[in-house]
C-alpha positions as CSV (number, residue, x, y, z in Angstrom):
1,M,146.4,132.7,49.2
2,N,149.7,134.4,49.0
3,S,150.9,135.0,52.6
4,E,153.2,137.2,51.6
5,K,150.9,140.2,51.5
6,F,150.1,139.9,54.7
7,T,153.5,139.8,56.2
8,S,154.4,143.5,56.0
9,E,155.4,145.4,58.9
10,E,152.5,147.6,58.5
11,F,150.2,144.9,58.6
12,H,151.6,143.6,61.5
13,Q,151.8,146.8,63.3
14,F,148.2,147.5,62.5
15,V,147.1,144.3,64.1
16,Q,149.1,144.8,67.2
17,D,147.8,148.3,67.5
18,H,144.2,147.4,67.4
19,L,144.1,144.0,69.3
20,E,141.8,145.2,71.9
21,E,139.4,146.9,69.5
22,D,136.1,146.2,68.0
23,P,136.8,144.4,64.6
24,A,133.6,145.8,62.9
25,G,133.9,149.1,64.1
26,L,137.7,148.7,62.5
27,L,136.6,147.5,59.3
28,F,134.5,150.7,59.0
29,K,137.1,153.3,60.2
30,Y,139.6,152.5,57.8
31,Q,138.0,151.3,54.6
32,G,140.1,152.6,52.1
33,K,142.7,154.1,54.1
34,V,145.3,151.7,54.4
35,A,147.6,150.0,52.0
36,F,147.2,146.2,52.9
37,D,144.4,144.1,52.9
38,L,142.2,145.4,55.9
39,K,139.7,142.5,55.7
40,M,142.5,140.6,56.6
41,A,144.1,142.3,59.3
42,V,140.6,142.5,60.8
43,Q,140.3,139.0,60.5
44,Q,143.3,138.5,62.3
45,I,142.2,140.8,65.1
46,A,138.9,138.9,65.4
47,A,140.3,135.6,65.6
48,R,142.9,136.4,68.4
49,Q,140.4,137.9,70.4
50,K,138.5,134.7,70.3
51,A,141.5,132.6,70.7
52,V,143.4,134.2,73.5
53,K,142.5,131.7,76.0
54,K,142.4,128.9,73.8
55,L,145.8,129.4,72.0
56,P,147.8,132.1,74.5
57,T,151.0,131.6,72.7
58,W,149.9,131.5,69.2
59,S,148.0,134.6,69.7
60,K,150.6,136.7,71.0
61,N,152.8,136.1,68.0
62,L,151.8,138.6,65.4
63,H,153.8,136.9,62.7
64,L,151.6,133.9,62.7
65,L,148.2,134.1,60.6
66,F,144.7,133.0,61.7
67,P,142.4,131.7,59.7
68,A,138.4,132.1,59.4
69,S,136.9,131.6,62.9
70,I,135.3,127.9,62.1
71,S,139.0,126.7,61.6
72,V,140.0,128.3,65.1
73,E,136.7,127.0,67.1
74,Q,137.5,123.4,65.8
75,S,141.2,123.5,66.7
76,S,142.7,121.9,69.8
77,S,143.7,124.3,72.8
78,E,147.4,124.4,72.9
79,Q,146.6,123.0,76.5
80,T,145.0,119.8,75.1
81,A,147.6,119.6,72.1
82,A,150.5,119.6,74.8
83,F,148.6,117.0,76.6
84,K,148.3,114.6,73.6
85,S,152.1,114.8,72.5
86,E,153.0,113.6,76.3
87,G,155.2,110.5,75.9
88,L,155.3,110.3,72.1
89,S,158.4,110.5,69.9
90,G,160.2,109.0,67.1
91,N,161.6,109.7,63.6
92,C,158.5,110.6,61.6
93,L,155.0,111.6,62.2
94,I,152.0,112.4,59.9
95,D,148.6,114.5,60.5
96,L,146.1,113.5,57.9
97,T,144.0,116.1,58.6
98,G,146.4,119.0,59.7
99,G,143.7,121.8,59.9
100,F,145.2,125.2,61.8
101,G,148.2,122.9,63.0
102,V,148.1,123.2,66.6
103,D,148.0,119.5,67.4
104,F,150.4,118.7,64.8
105,F,152.9,121.2,66.0
106,Y,152.7,120.1,69.6
107,L,152.8,116.3,68.4
108,S,155.9,117.0,66.1
109,R,158.0,118.1,69.3
110,G,159.2,114.4,69.9
111,F,159.8,113.6,66.1
112,E,162.6,114.1,64.0
113,K,160.4,115.3,60.8
114,G,156.7,115.5,60.3
115,V,154.2,115.5,57.6
116,Y,151.5,117.7,57.4
117,C,148.3,117.5,55.3
118,E,145.3,119.6,54.5
119,Q,143.0,119.7,51.6
120,Q,141.5,123.1,52.1
121,P,143.7,125.3,50.0
122,E,143.5,128.7,52.1
123,L,143.7,127.0,55.7
124,F,146.7,124.7,54.0
125,Q,148.4,128.0,52.9
126,I,148.2,129.6,56.4
127,S,149.4,126.6,58.5
128,K,152.3,126.2,56.1
129,H,153.4,129.8,56.8
130,N,153.0,129.2,60.3
131,L,154.6,126.2,60.8
132,S,157.5,126.8,58.4
133,L,158.1,130.1,60.8
134,L,157.7,128.0,64.1
135,N,160.2,125.2,63.0
136,P,162.0,126.1,59.7
137,G,162.8,123.1,57.5
138,K,161.3,120.3,59.9
139,F,158.1,119.6,58.1
140,D,156.8,118.3,54.6
141,F,153.6,119.7,53.4
142,V,151.0,118.1,51.7
143,E,148.1,120.0,49.9
144,G,145.5,117.2,49.4
145,N,143.5,114.3,50.9
146,G,145.8,112.7,53.4
147,L,144.6,109.2,53.0
148,D,145.3,109.5,49.3
149,F,148.9,110.7,50.1
150,L,149.2,107.5,52.7
151,Q,148.2,105.4,50.2
152,K,150.8,106.2,47.8
153,T,153.6,107.2,49.5
154,E,156.5,104.7,50.2
155,L,156.9,105.9,53.8
156,R,156.2,104.1,56.9
157,F,155.7,106.5,60.0
158,D,156.3,106.2,63.7
159,L,152.8,107.8,64.5
160,I,149.7,108.4,62.3
161,Y,147.6,111.2,63.6
162,A,143.9,112.1,62.4
163,D,141.1,114.4,63.9
164,P,138.3,113.5,61.0
165,A,135.8,116.3,60.2
166,R,132.9,116.0,62.4
167,R,130.4,118.0,60.1
168,G,128.3,116.9,57.2
169,T,127.3,118.5,53.8
170,G,124.4,120.3,55.5
171,N,126.8,121.3,58.6
172,Q,125.0,119.0,60.8
173,K,127.2,117.4,63.4
174,L,128.5,113.5,63.0
175,Y,129.2,111.2,65.9
176,K,129.8,107.8,64.3
177,L,133.7,107.5,62.9
178,Q,132.5,106.0,59.5
179,D,130.4,109.2,58.7
180,C,133.4,111.3,59.3
181,E,136.0,112.7,56.7
182,P,138.3,110.8,56.4
183,N,136.6,107.5,57.2
184,V,139.0,106.0,59.3
185,V,136.9,102.7,59.7
186,D,137.2,101.7,56.1
187,A,140.7,103.1,55.8
188,W,141.8,101.2,59.3
189,D,144.1,98.3,57.3
190,L,146.1,101.3,55.4
191,L,146.7,103.0,58.7
192,Q,147.7,100.0,60.3
193,R,150.2,99.2,57.1
194,K,151.7,102.4,57.2
195,S,152.2,102.7,61.1
196,D,152.5,100.8,64.1
197,H,151.0,103.8,66.2
198,I,147.6,105.3,65.5
199,L,146.2,108.3,67.7
200,L,142.8,109.6,66.6
201,K,141.0,112.4,68.4
202,V,137.2,112.0,67.7
203,S,134.1,114.1,69.0
204,P,133.2,114.3,72.8
205,M,129.7,113.3,71.8
206,L,130.8,109.8,70.5
207,D,129.6,107.2,72.4
208,L,132.7,104.8,73.7
209,T,130.7,101.8,73.0
210,Q,130.3,103.1,69.6
211,A,134.0,103.7,69.3
212,W,134.7,100.1,70.2
213,T,132.2,98.8,67.9
214,E,133.7,100.5,65.0
215,L,137.2,100.1,65.8
216,P,137.3,96.9,67.9
217,E,141.2,96.7,68.0
218,I,141.6,100.2,69.8
219,Q,143.2,99.2,73.3
220,K,142.7,102.3,74.9
221,I,140.3,105.6,75.0
222,T,141.3,108.7,77.0
223,V,138.7,111.3,77.9
224,V,140.2,114.4,78.0
225,S,138.4,117.3,79.8
226,V,139.3,120.7,80.8
227,R,137.9,122.4,84.3
228,N,135.5,119.6,84.3
229,E,134.1,120.1,80.4
230,V,134.8,117.1,78.2
231,K,136.8,118.4,75.2
232,E,137.9,115.5,73.3
233,L,138.1,111.6,72.8
234,L,141.5,110.1,72.1
235,L,141.6,106.7,70.5
236,H,145.3,104.8,70.7
237,W,146.2,101.7,68.9
238,E,150.0,100.1,69.0
239,K,150.9,97.6,67.3
240,A,152.9,96.4,70.4
241,K,150.2,96.4,72.7
242,M,148.0,93.9,70.5
243,G,145.9,91.7,72.7
244,A,146.1,94.1,75.8
245,P,142.8,94.6,77.9
246,K,140.8,97.3,76.8
247,M,141.2,100.4,79.1
248,I,139.6,103.9,79.5
249,S,141.4,106.7,81.1
250,V,139.6,109.8,82.4
251,V,141.8,113.1,82.7
252,D,140.9,116.4,83.8
253,L,143.8,118.8,82.7
254,E,143.5,121.5,85.7
255,S,142.0,119.7,88.6
256,G,145.1,118.5,90.0
257,I,143.6,114.8,90.5
258,L,145.0,111.9,89.2
259,P,143.6,110.1,86.2
260,F,140.5,107.7,86.7
261,E,141.5,104.6,84.9
262,F,139.5,101.5,84.5
263,A,138.7,98.5,82.3
264,P,135.2,98.6,80.8
265,S,135.0,95.0,82.2
266,A,135.6,96.3,85.8
267,E,132.6,98.4,85.3
268,E,130.3,95.4,84.2
269,Q,131.5,93.5,87.2
270,A,130.9,96.6,89.9
271,H,127.9,97.0,91.9
272,S,126.2,100.2,93.4
273,K,124.8,100.4,96.8
274,Y,122.2,102.9,97.3
275,A,121.3,105.4,100.3
276,E,119.6,108.6,101.1
277,A,121.4,111.5,101.2
278,G,124.0,111.8,104.1
279,K,126.7,114.6,105.4
280,Y,128.1,114.9,101.4
281,L,126.8,114.9,98.1
282,I,129.4,114.0,95.3
283,E,129.2,114.5,91.6
284,P,131.9,112.7,89.6
285,L,133.8,114.8,87.3
286,A,132.0,114.9,83.7
287,G,134.5,112.7,81.8
288,I,133.9,109.7,84.4
289,L,130.1,110.3,83.5
290,K,130.9,110.4,80.1
291,A,133.0,107.1,80.4
292,G,130.0,105.4,82.0
293,A,131.8,104.4,85.7
294,F,128.4,104.7,87.2
295,N,128.8,101.7,89.5
296,L,132.7,101.7,89.7
297,F,133.2,105.2,90.8
298,G,130.8,104.8,94.0
299,E,132.7,101.1,94.8
300,R,135.7,102.4,94.5
301,F,135.9,105.3,96.7
302,G,133.4,103.8,99.1
303,L,130.0,105.7,98.0
304,H,126.4,105.0,97.7
305,K,124.4,106.2,94.8
306,L,121.1,108.2,95.4
307,E,119.2,106.4,92.9
308,R,119.8,104.0,89.8
309,N,119.6,107.1,87.2
310,S,120.7,109.8,89.6
311,H,124.5,110.0,89.2
312,L,125.1,111.5,92.4
313,Y,126.5,109.7,95.5
314,T,126.7,110.2,99.0
315,S,128.7,109.4,102.1
316,D,129.0,110.8,105.9
317,T,132.9,110.6,105.4
318,L,135.4,111.4,102.8
319,G,138.5,109.8,101.4
320,K,141.2,111.4,99.5
321,N,141.3,112.3,95.8
322,I,137.9,111.8,94.9
323,P,137.6,113.1,91.1
324,G,134.4,115.1,91.5
325,R,132.7,118.1,92.8
326,I,132.1,117.6,96.4
327,F,129.2,119.4,98.3
328,E,128.2,119.5,102.0
329,V,124.6,118.9,102.9
330,V,123.0,121.5,105.1
331,Q,119.4,120.4,104.9
332,E,116.9,118.9,102.8
333,I,114.2,121.9,102.0
334,S,110.7,122.1,100.7
335,P,110.5,123.3,96.7
336,K,108.0,126.0,98.1
337,K,108.8,129.6,96.7
338,Q,108.1,131.0,100.5
339,E,110.3,128.6,102.2
340,V,113.1,129.1,99.6
341,K,112.8,132.8,99.7
342,A,113.2,132.9,103.4
343,L,116.4,130.8,103.2
344,F,117.9,133.1,100.4
345,P,116.4,136.7,100.6
346,S,118.9,137.8,97.9
347,G,117.3,135.5,95.5
348,K,121.3,134.2,94.5
349,V,121.8,130.4,94.9
350,N,123.3,128.3,92.4
351,V,120.8,125.7,91.2
352,I,121.8,122.3,90.3
353,C,119.3,119.6,88.7
354,R,120.4,116.0,88.4
355,N,117.5,113.4,87.4
356,Y,114.9,116.0,88.8
357,S,111.4,116.4,88.1
358,T,112.5,119.8,86.2
359,G,115.6,121.2,84.8
360,A,117.8,123.9,86.4
361,E,116.4,126.7,84.5
362,E,112.8,126.0,85.1
363,L,113.1,125.5,88.7
364,K,115.1,128.7,89.1
365,K,112.2,130.3,87.3
366,K,109.6,128.5,89.4
367,L,111.2,129.7,92.7
368,G,112.4,133.4,91.5
369,L,116.1,132.5,91.8
370,K,119.3,133.4,90.2
371,D,122.5,131.8,90.3
372,G,125.2,133.3,92.4
373,G,126.7,133.4,95.7
374,D,128.4,130.5,97.6
375,D,125.4,128.2,98.3
376,F,123.8,125.6,96.0
377,L,120.3,124.1,95.6
378,I,120.8,120.6,94.5
379,G,117.7,118.8,93.0
380,T,117.8,115.0,92.2
381,K,116.0,111.8,93.0
382,T,116.4,109.3,95.7
383,A,114.8,105.9,96.2
384,T,112.2,107.7,98.2
385,G,111.3,110.6,95.6
386,Y,112.4,113.9,94.5
387,K,114.5,115.7,96.8
388,L,116.2,119.3,97.3
389,Y,119.1,119.9,99.1
390,W,120.7,123.1,100.5
391,C,124.4,122.5,100.0
392,T,127.6,124.2,100.5
393,R,130.7,123.5,98.1
394,T,133.9,121.8,100.0
395,Q,135.7,120.8,96.9
């Protein structure tokens, strides 16, 4: 792809003038009426519309080019990319799977030089154009397989970063590291020879135990979430920390809550206490549930679980900085439609089911409810059976 075709002022002006319009309509309206590549211009508009929240500053920079939507969807957000870059610095880093270049650009801020690798030709050209524009002269570009380059180069790097592709030949999602591309499990010895610091971004669906099974030398796993939605897992290895105890850190970037950090051995040694619902119900952050800290969460904050497989907790008092959603129990209610309708005549209440006899959508249909308002119905299971609680949100 020749990016020079898409750098004319007329091209940029068209994108700027029509950023808020329907891309399909633009394609129909202006077909054969412009001198530049209309399809590419419309792609730029569509991509920016989809990425405005994920990539706010990149979306506003009309001199940057955007690839097909799948590459944008798979890209890190600026927010998570900036988080990954915190505390990392050195002379040179290499990104083996550069993609759209968002992670690479933010990671590079603490390094003198950066090597970007990407084997998809069009994506390589787009990212080369963007990165050269954002920081001229700082980056070297390798079109091709990053592991092949790493095997051949004489260079060593202060940081090796990779985000292995997680879709197979049939577009199926892959969750084992060794099934992803590149296969960092088979290449682990090579990575360690070429750098004393390795950082991997992997699927949020990957089981943490699986990660340590495949790469037992990993010292730390960070579970990264935004607004209580798990976005990615980061696997950390540093030569200087060889032999250090394994650690898990759970971070939610917009909660304002301190990271929840623990050793897997601490969870193994923790024990849950159980009780029926008291004044408050607490649901841990999604990242804590992902990390499997089911016993340690209650133990650390003095909370009781409702039931072994109901990852809801309860207490009559609240400590500070509990990393989760907190609800105040108004009363236990019967799951009968008439009684529920009497309590919520508008038919609007937010329904949550955790280890309940049905899912939330089925329960809403059964009771004739729609999500809305400030109240909550929480269906769950305690030691004495399935329960439905009317609650209000306190945090």
